[in-house]
C-alpha positions, -999 to +999 in steps of 0.1 A: -830+318+491-818+342+467-776+351+464-766+382+469-732+395+463-717+427+479-687+443+460-669+473+467-655+495+438-635+527+434-615+527+401-616+487+407-641+465+418-633+439+448-657+411+442-677+394+466-670+356+453-689+337+481-719+357+482-749+356+509-780+336+507-806+361+520-846+362+518-849+393+496-837+424+486-847+443+518-828+419+538-797+424+512-799+460+519-801+459+556-771+431+555-751+459+530-754+485+556-744+462+585-711+452+566-702+485+556-708+499+592-682+471+603-659+481+576-658+518+583-657+508+621-625+488+617-605+513+596-609+548+581-595+536+549-595+505+525-566+498+504-550+532+514-579+553+501-606+569+523-637+552+525-657+582+508-638+571+474-656+537+478-692+526+466-711+492+479-726+477+450-750+449+457-759+424+429-779+392+424-767+357+414-772+370+375-750+401+381-776+427+380-768+456+402-797+459+425-784+490+444-755+510+455-743+537+480-713+557+486-697+542+516-689+577+527-723+580+536-725+553+559-718+562+597-690+539+609-694+546+644-664+561+666-664+592+640-648+570+613 
């Protein structure tokens, strides 16, 4: 299975050093959405910045960015 890395970035990047084995890009997109929702559900900020300042970037094992999305576009539940 391919390895995917789910990084968070604003001015800096928080690298996912472990990665996740997933079946394909569709599974990676679904996983990214779940992770983003869980992060936003737990807190309205990350490293003292609103989630609207962050982007999730998904890369493959070679480091190629496959897709990204603003964390502010993700519904974190409970209004967060």
